[in-house]
N, CA, C and O atoms as a GROMACS GRO file, in nm:
protein
  420
    1MET      N    1   0.084  -0.116  -0.001
    1MET     CA    2   0.000   0.003   0.000
    1MET      C    3   0.090   0.123  -0.001
    1MET      O    4   0.181   0.132   0.081
    2ALA      N    5   0.067   0.214  -0.092
    2ALA     CA    6   0.142   0.337  -0.101
    2ALA      C    7   0.093   0.442  -0.003
    2ALA      O    8  -0.024   0.442   0.033
    3SER      N    9   0.182   0.529   0.040
    3SER     CA   10   0.145   0.637   0.128
    3SER      C   11   0.077   0.748   0.052
    3SER      O   12   0.106   0.772  -0.065
    4LYS      N   13  -0.014   0.817   0.119
    4LYS     CA   14  -0.085   0.927   0.056
    4LYS      C   15  -0.005   1.052   0.064
    4LYS      O   16   0.065   1.077   0.162
    5LYS      N   17  -0.014   1.131  -0.040
    5LYS     CA   18   0.055   1.262  -0.047
    5LYS      C   19   0.009   1.351   0.069
    5LYS      O   20   0.088   1.427   0.123
    6GLU      N   21  -0.118   1.342   0.107
    6GLU     CA   22  -0.169   1.422   0.215
    6GLU      C   23  -0.098   1.394   0.348
    6GLU      O   24  -0.074   1.486   0.427
    7TYR      N   25  -0.066   1.266   0.372
    7TYR     CA   26   0.006   1.231   0.495
    7TYR      C   27   0.149   1.286   0.490
    7TYR      O   28   0.200   1.336   0.591
    8LEU      N   29   0.213   1.278   0.374
    8LEU     CA   30   0.345   1.341   0.358
    8LEU      C   31   0.340   1.488   0.393
    8LEU      O   32   0.424   1.540   0.466
    9GLU      N   33   0.237   1.556   0.339
    9GLU     CA   34   0.223   1.699   0.360
    9GLU      C   35   0.202   1.730   0.509
    9GLU      O   36   0.255   1.827   0.562
   10PHE      N   37   0.123   1.646   0.575
   10PHE     CA   38   0.101   1.661   0.718
   10PHE      C   39   0.233   1.650   0.797
   10PHE      O   40   0.261   1.733   0.884
   11VAL      N   41   0.310   1.550   0.768
   11VAL     CA   42   0.439   1.532   0.838
   11VAL      C   43   0.536   1.647   0.807
   11VAL      O   44   0.604   1.699   0.896
   12LEU      N   45   0.540   1.684   0.681
   12LEU     CA   46   0.632   1.799   0.646
   12LEU      C   47   0.586   1.928   0.717
   12LEU      O   48   0.670   2.008   0.758
   13GLU      N   49   0.458   1.947   0.731
   13GLU     CA   50   0.408   2.066   0.807
   13GLU      C   51   0.454   2.062   0.950
   13GLU      O   52   0.492   2.165   1.005
   14GLN      N   53   0.452   1.944   1.011
   14GLN     CA   54   0.496   1.933   1.152
   14GLN      C   55   0.648   1.956   1.164
   14GLN      O   56   0.696   1.997   1.269
   15LEU      N   57   0.723   1.930   1.054
   15LEU     CA   58   0.866   1.952   1.052
   15LEU      C   59   0.906   2.085   0.991
   15LEU      O   60   1.025   2.111   0.974
   16SER      N   61   0.811   2.170   0.957
   16SER     CA   62   0.838   2.294   0.885
   16SER      C   63   0.921   2.396   0.959
   16SER      O   64   0.978   2.485   0.896
   17ASP      N   65   0.929   2.387   1.091
   17ASP     CA   66   1.013   2.478   1.167
   17ASP      C   67   1.162   2.442   1.164
   17ASP      O   68   1.247   2.517   1.211
   18ILE      N   69   1.192   2.324   1.107
   18ILE     CA   70   1.329   2.274   1.103
   18ILE      C   71   1.384   2.291   0.961
   18ILE      O   72   1.326   2.242   0.864
   19GLU      N   73   1.496   2.361   0.951
   19GLU     CA   74   1.557   2.378   0.821
   19GLU      C   75   1.628   2.253   0.773
   19GLU      O   76   1.667   2.167   0.852
   20ASP      N   77   1.643   2.244   0.642
   20ASP     CA   78   1.716   2.133   0.581
   20ASP      C   79   1.642   2.001   0.587
   20ASP      O   80   1.706   1.897   0.584
   21VAL      N   81   1.512   2.000   0.595
   21VAL     CA   82   1.435   1.878   0.584
   21VAL      C   83   1.392   1.865   0.434
   21VAL      O   84   1.346   1.960   0.373
   22ALA      N   85   1.410   1.747   0.382
   22ALA     CA   86   1.372   1.721   0.242
   22ALA      C   87   1.313   1.582   0.233
   22ALA      O   88   1.323   1.503   0.327
   23TYR      N   89   1.250   1.555   0.120
   23TYR     CA   90   1.200   1.421   0.096
   23TYR      C   91   1.224   1.379  -0.049
   23TYR      O   92   1.251   1.462  -0.137
   24ARG      N   93   1.214   1.252  -0.070
   24ARG     CA   94   1.224   1.198  -0.208
   24ARG      C   95   1.121   1.081  -0.220
   24ARG      O   96   1.119   0.990  -0.137
   25PRO      N   97   1.041   1.086  -0.323
   25PRO     CA   98   0.948   0.973  -0.339
   25PRO      C   99   1.028   0.851  -0.384
   25PRO      O  100   1.122   0.861  -0.462
   26MET      N  101   0.985   0.737  -0.332
   26MET     CA  102   1.053   0.612  -0.364
   26MET      C  103   0.953   0.499  -0.364
   26MET      O  104   0.907   0.458  -0.257
   27MET      N  105   0.918   0.448  -0.478
   27MET     CA  106   0.828   0.332  -0.496
   27MET      C  107   0.697   0.345  -0.416
   27MET      O  108   0.656   0.250  -0.350
   28GLY      N  109   0.635   0.458  -0.421
   28GLY     CA  110   0.504   0.484  -0.356
   28GLY      C  111   0.518   0.526  -0.212
   28GLY      O  112   0.417   0.548  -0.145
   29GLU      N  113   0.638   0.537  -0.163
   29GLU     CA  114   0.664   0.581  -0.024
   29GLU      C  115   0.751   0.704  -0.034
   29GLU      O  116   0.783   0.750  -0.144
   30TYR      N  117   0.792   0.758   0.083
   30TYR     CA  118   0.872   0.880   0.084
   30TYR      C  119   0.987   0.868   0.184
   30TYR      O  120   0.966   0.838   0.301
   31ILE      N  121   1.110   0.891   0.134
   31ILE     CA  122   1.228   0.893   0.223
   31ILE      C  123   1.245   1.036   0.276
   31ILE      O  124   1.236   1.132   0.200
   32ILE      N  125   1.269   1.048   0.407
   32ILE     CA  126   1.283   1.179   0.470
   32ILE      C  127   1.431   1.201   0.502
   32ILE      O  128   1.496   1.114   0.559
   33TYR      N  129   1.483   1.319   0.465
   33TYR     CA  130   1.620   1.356   0.485
   33TYR      C  131   1.630   1.474   0.579
   33TYR      O  132   1.546   1.563   0.578
   34TYR      N  133   1.733   1.474   0.659
   34TYR     CA  134   1.769   1.596   0.739
   34TYR      C  135   1.915   1.622   0.715
   34TYR      O  136   1.999   1.536   0.741
   35ARG      N  137   1.946   1.740   0.665
   35ARG     CA  138   2.080   1.783   0.635
   35ARG      C  139   2.149   1.680   0.547
   35ARG      O  140   2.267   1.648   0.565
   36GLY      N  141   2.072   1.629   0.450
   36GLY     CA  142   2.126   1.536   0.352
   36GLY      C  143   2.135   1.390   0.395
   36GLY      O  144   2.171   1.302   0.316
   37LYS      N  145   2.102   1.364   0.522
   37LYS     CA  146   2.110   1.226   0.576
   37LYS      C  147   1.972   1.167   0.588
   37LYS      O  148   1.877   1.236   0.626
   38VAL      N  149   1.959   1.039   0.556
   38VAL     CA  150   1.832   0.972   0.568
   38VAL      C  151   1.806   0.946   0.716
   38VAL      O  152   1.883   0.880   0.785
   39ILE      N  153   1.693   1.002   0.759
   39ILE     CA  154   1.652   0.984   0.902
   39ILE      C  155   1.542   0.884   0.915
   39ILE      O  156   1.522   0.826   1.022
   40GLY      N  157   1.469   0.862   0.806
   40GLY     CA  158   1.359   0.768   0.809
   40GLY      C  159   1.274   0.787   0.685
   40GLY      O  160   1.323   0.822   0.578
   41GLY      N  161   1.142   0.764   0.702
   41GLY     CA  162   1.056   0.777   0.591
   41GLY      C  163   0.910   0.760   0.626
   41GLY      O  164   0.873   0.735   0.741
   42ILE      N  165   0.828   0.773   0.524
   42ILE     CA  166   0.684   0.753   0.540
   42ILE      C  167   0.652   0.625   0.462
   42ILE      O  168   0.670   0.617   0.341
   43TYR      N  169   0.604   0.527   0.537
   43TYR     CA  170   0.574   0.396   0.481
   43TYR      C  171   0.431   0.356   0.525
   43TYR      O  172   0.401   0.347   0.644
   44ASP      N  173   0.347   0.333   0.426
   44ASP     CA  174   0.207   0.297   0.457
   44ASP      C  175   0.143   0.397   0.552
   44ASP      O  176   0.076   0.359   0.648
   45ASP      N  177   0.165   0.526   0.527
   45ASP     CA  178   0.111   0.637   0.609
   45ASP      C  179   0.155   0.621   0.755
   45ASP      O  180   0.076   0.642   0.847
   46ARG      N  181   0.281   0.584   0.775
   46ARG     CA  182   0.339   0.581   0.910
   46ARG      C  183   0.477   0.650   0.900
   46ARG      O  184   0.556   0.620   0.810
   47PHE      N  185   0.502   0.740   0.992
   47PHE     CA  186   0.632   0.804   0.998
   47PHE      C  187   0.728   0.723   1.080
   47PHE      O  188   0.714   0.716   1.203
   48LEU      N  189   0.825   0.661   1.018
   48LEU     CA  190   0.923   0.575   1.086
   48LEU      C  191   1.058   0.637   1.077
   48LEU      O  192   1.093   0.695   0.975
   49VAL      N  193   1.136   0.625   1.187
   49VAL     CA  194   1.274   0.675   1.189
   49VAL      C  195   1.369   0.564   1.220
   49VAL      O  196   1.333   0.464   1.282
   50LYS      N  197   1.492   0.583   1.177
   50LYS     CA  198   1.597   0.487   1.203
   50LYS      C  199   1.623   0.475   1.354
   50LYS      O  200   1.599   0.568   1.432
   51GLN      N  201   1.671   0.358   1.393
   51GLN     CA  202   1.709   0.339   1.533
   51GLN      C  203   1.852   0.388   1.554
   51GLN      O  204   1.948   0.337   1.496
   52THR      N  205   1.862   0.490   1.640
   52THR     CA  206   1.993   0.542   1.686
   52THR      C  207   1.983   0.549   1.838
   52THR      O  208   1.876   0.530   1.897
   53LYS      N  209   2.096   0.577   1.899
   53LYS     CA  210   2.098   0.591   2.045
   53LYS      C  211   1.997   0.697   2.090
   53LYS      O  212   1.919   0.674   2.181
   54SER      N  213   2.000   0.811   2.025
   54SER     CA  214   1.910   0.920   2.066
   54SER      C  215   1.765   0.897   2.031
   54SER      O  216   1.676   0.932   2.108
   55SER      N  217   1.739   0.836   1.913
   55SER     CA  218   1.599   0.811   1.876
   55SER      C  219   1.538   0.710   1.970
   55SER      O  220   1.422   0.722   2.007
   56LYS      N  221   1.615   0.608   2.010
   56LYS     CA  222   1.563   0.511   2.104
   56LYS      C  223   1.538   0.572   2.240
   56LYS      O  224   1.444   0.534   2.309
   57SER      N  225   1.624   0.668   2.279
   57SER     CA  226   1.603   0.734   2.407
   57SER      C  227   1.485   0.825   2.404
   57SER      O  228   1.404   0.822   2.496
   58LEU      N  229   1.469   0.909   2.297
   58LEU     CA  230   1.361   1.004   2.291
   58LEU      C  231   1.227   0.937   2.265
   58LEU      O  232   1.123   0.988   2.308
   59LEU      N  233   1.228   0.823   2.196
   59LEU     CA  234   1.106   0.750   2.164
   59LEU      C  235   1.105   0.618   2.233
   59LEU      O  236   1.074   0.516   2.171
   60SER      N  237   1.138   0.618   2.362
   60SER     CA  238   1.157   0.490   2.434
   60SER      C  239   1.035   0.400   2.438
   60SER      O  240   1.049   0.279   2.454
   61ASP      N  241   0.915   0.456   2.423
   61ASP     CA  242   0.795   0.373   2.426
   61ASP      C  243   0.746   0.340   2.285
   61ASP      O  244   0.645   0.272   2.269
   62ALA      N  245   0.816   0.388   2.182
   62ALA     CA  246   0.770   0.371   2.043
   62ALA      C  247   0.783   0.225   1.999
   62ALA      O  248   0.885   0.161   2.025
   63PRO      N  249   0.682   0.174   1.933
   63PRO     CA  250   0.694   0.038   1.880
   63PRO      C  251   0.788   0.029   1.761
   63PRO      O  252   0.803   0.124   1.684
   64LEU      N  253   0.851  -0.085   1.748
   64LEU     CA  254   0.937  -0.114   1.631
   64LEU      C  255   0.847  -0.171   1.522
   64LEU      O  256   0.765  -0.258   1.549
   65GLU      N  257   0.863  -0.123   1.399
   65GLU     CA  258   0.784  -0.167   1.286
   65GLU      C  259   0.869  -0.180   1.163
   65GLU      O  260   0.969  -0.110   1.146
   66LEU      N  261   0.829  -0.270   1.078
   66LEU     CA  262   0.899  -0.292   0.953
   66LEU      C  263   0.845  -0.192   0.846
   66LEU      O  264   0.724  -0.186   0.824
   67PRO      N  265   0.930  -0.118   0.782
   67PRO     CA  266   0.879  -0.030   0.676
   67PRO      C  267   0.831  -0.110   0.555
   67PRO      O  268   0.733  -0.072   0.491
   68TYR      N  269   0.896  -0.218   0.523
   68TYR     CA  270   0.860  -0.308   0.416
   68TYR      C  271   0.930  -0.444   0.440
   68TYR      O  272   1.023  -0.451   0.520
   69ASP      N  273   0.890  -0.546   0.374
   69ASP     CA  274   0.945  -0.680   0.392
   69ASP      C  275   1.095  -0.677   0.362
   69ASP      O  276   1.138  -0.623   0.260
   70GLY      N  277   1.172  -0.734   0.450
   70GLY     CA  278   1.316  -0.747   0.434
   70GLY      C  279   1.397  -0.630   0.490
   70GLY      O  280   1.520  -0.633   0.487
   71ALA      N  281   1.328  -0.526   0.542
   71ALA     CA  282   1.398  -0.408   0.593
   71ALA      C  283   1.425  -0.426   0.740
   71ALA      O  284   1.368  -0.513   0.806
   72LYS      N  285   1.514  -0.340   0.791
   72LYS     CA  286   1.536  -0.334   0.933
   72LYS      C  287   1.422  -0.264   1.005
   72LYS      O  288   1.359  -0.175   0.950
   73GLU      N  289   1.396  -0.306   1.129
   73GLU     CA  290   1.291  -0.243   1.204
   73GLU      C  291   1.326  -0.097   1.234
   73GLU      O  292   1.443  -0.063   1.256
   74MET      N  293   1.222  -0.011   1.235
   74MET     CA  294   1.237   0.128   1.258
   74MET      C  295   1.135   0.168   1.372
   74MET      O  296   1.040   0.096   1.403
   75LEU      N  297   1.163   0.284   1.428
   75LEU     CA  298   1.074   0.334   1.535
   75LEU      C  299   0.956   0.410   1.474
   75LEU      O  300   0.973   0.492   1.384
   76LEU      N  301   0.835   0.381   1.522
   76LEU     CA  302   0.718   0.451   1.479
   76LEU      C  303   0.704   0.580   1.560
   76LEU      O  304   0.701   0.578   1.683
   77VAL      N  305   0.695   0.691   1.491
   77VAL     CA  306   0.677   0.821   1.557
   77VAL      C  307   0.527   0.843   1.568
   77VAL      O  308   0.457   0.865   1.468
   78GLU      N  309   0.480   0.837   1.692
   78GLU     CA  310   0.336   0.848   1.717
   78GLU      C  311   0.291   0.990   1.751
   78GLU      O  312   0.177   1.028   1.725
   79ASN      N  313   0.384   1.068   1.809
   79ASN     CA  314   0.346   1.203   1.851
   79ASN      C  315   0.405   1.309   1.756
   79ASN      O  316   0.484   1.394   1.798
   80ILE      N  317   0.368   1.302   1.633
   80ILE     CA  318   0.418   1.390   1.529
   80ILE      C  319   0.388   1.536   1.557
   80ILE      O  320   0.465   1.624   1.518
   81GLU      N  321   0.277   1.562   1.626
   81GLU     CA  322   0.234   1.702   1.654
   81GLU      C  323   0.325   1.774   1.753
   81GLU      O  324   0.317   1.896   1.766
   82ASP      N  325   0.410   1.700   1.824
   82ASP     CA  326   0.498   1.757   1.920
   82ASP      C  327   0.622   1.812   1.849
   82ASP      O  328   0.723   1.744   1.835
   83ARG      N  329   0.612   1.936   1.805
   83ARG     CA  330   0.720   1.998   1.720
   83ARG      C  331   0.851   2.008   1.791
   83ARG      O  332   0.955   1.994   1.727
   84GLU      N  333   0.850   2.032   1.920
   84GLU     CA  334   0.979   2.040   1.994
   84GLU      C  335   1.045   1.902   2.001
   84GLU      O  336   1.167   1.892   1.988
   85LEU      N  337   0.969   1.799   2.021
   85LEU     CA  338   1.024   1.665   2.018
   85LEU      C  339   1.080   1.632   1.880
   85LEU      O  340   1.186   1.573   1.866
   86MET      N  341   1.004   1.672   1.778
   86MET     CA  342   1.051   1.644   1.638
   86MET      C  343   1.186   1.711   1.611
   86MET      O  344   1.277   1.652   1.553
   87ARG      N  345   1.197   1.837   1.655
   87ARG     CA  346   1.324   1.910   1.635
   87ARG      C  347   1.438   1.838   1.712
   87ARG      O  348   1.545   1.812   1.657
   88GLU      N  349   1.414   1.808   1.840
   88GLU     CA  350   1.515   1.741   1.922
   88GLU      C  351   1.555   1.606   1.859
   88GLU      O  352   1.673   1.569   1.857
   89LEU      N  353   1.457   1.534   1.810
   89LEU     CA  354   1.478   1.406   1.749
   89LEU      C  355   1.568   1.416   1.624
   89LEU      O  356   1.667   1.344   1.613
   90LEU      N  357   1.534   1.502   1.533
   90LEU     CA  358   1.612   1.514   1.407
   90LEU      C  359   1.752   1.568   1.437
   90LEU      O  360   1.849   1.516   1.382
   91VAL      N  361   1.766   1.669   1.520
   91VAL     CA  362   1.898   1.729   1.549
   91VAL      C  363   1.987   1.624   1.621
   91VAL      O  364   2.105   1.614   1.588
   92SER      N  365   1.934   1.548   1.714
   92SER     CA  366   2.018   1.452   1.785
   92SER      C  367   2.052   1.333   1.699
   92SER      O  368   2.160   1.277   1.712
   93MET      N  369   1.962   1.292   1.610
   93MET     CA  370   1.989   1.179   1.520
   93MET      C  371   2.094   1.214   1.417
   93MET      O  372   2.175   1.127   1.383
   94GLU      N  373   2.098   1.332   1.368
   94GLU     CA  374   2.181   1.375   1.258
   94GLU      C  375   2.328   1.340   1.283
   94GLU      O  376   2.396   1.288   1.194
   95SER      N  377   2.376   1.369   1.402
   95SER     CA  378   2.518   1.344   1.429
   95SER      C  379   2.549   1.195   1.439
   95SER      O  380   2.665   1.156   1.428
   96GLU      N  381   2.449   1.112   1.460
   96GLU     CA  382   2.470   0.967   1.476
   96GLU      C  383   2.456   0.889   1.347
   96GLU      O  384   2.486   0.770   1.343
   97LEU      N  385   2.412   0.955   1.242
   97LEU     CA  386   2.392   0.890   1.114
   97LEU      C  387   2.511   0.907   1.020
   97LEU      O  388   2.579   1.009   1.024
   98PRO      N  389   2.536   0.809   0.936
   98PRO     CA  390   2.650   0.820   0.845
   98PRO      C  391   2.625   0.930   0.740
   98PRO      O  392   2.511   0.960   0.704
   99ALA      N  393   2.731   0.986   0.694
   99ALA     CA  394   2.723   1.083   0.580
   99ALA      C  395   2.676   1.012   0.460
   99ALA      O  396   2.700   0.892   0.445
  100PRO      N  397   2.606   1.084   0.369
  100PRO     CA  398   2.559   1.023   0.246
  100PRO      C  399   2.676   0.972   0.164
  100PRO      O  400   2.782   1.034   0.162
  101LYS      N  401   2.657   0.860   0.094
  101LYS     CA  402   2.763   0.808   0.012
  101LYS      C  403   2.776   0.892  -0.113
  101LYS      O  404   2.676   0.938  -0.169
  102LYS      N  405   2.900   0.913  -0.159
  102LYS     CA  406   2.926   0.986  -0.278
  102LYS      C  407   2.886   0.903  -0.399
  102LYS      O  408   2.913   0.783  -0.406
  103LYS      N  409   2.820   0.970  -0.496
  103LYS     CA  410   2.776   0.897  -0.616
  103LYS      C  411   2.896   0.892  -0.713
  103LYS      O  412   2.971   0.988  -0.732
  104LYS      N  413   2.909   0.772  -0.772
  104LYS     CA  414   3.016   0.757  -0.872
  104LYS      C  415   2.977   0.827  -1.001
  104LYS      O  416   2.861   0.823  -1.042
  105LYS      N  417   3.073   0.890  -1.064
  105LYS     CA  418   3.043   0.962  -1.192
  105LYS      C  419   3.067   0.874  -1.309
  105LYS      O  420   3.048   0.917  -1.423
   0.00000   0.00000   0.00000
């Protein structure tokens, strides 16, 4: 099941106070980037983020869910309306995530 564009717009609105947030459509879903790093995505109208030390700490009660078959489990963000939490989550995760891989020319 593909995610609805309306849900993407809702999530992006909640993240609108944070600079350098971007997205890319991918096979009916949406990958979410912060400062060029993949932090998670929207899968089946669920906002999921990668598991890092800080995301597990900030979202300690969040359930683990699979974005798609064969993927690693990710944390479900249930309180998307908490903009301060979203800012803290993205900022703290950014330093724990690897830099994007350089594309070969």
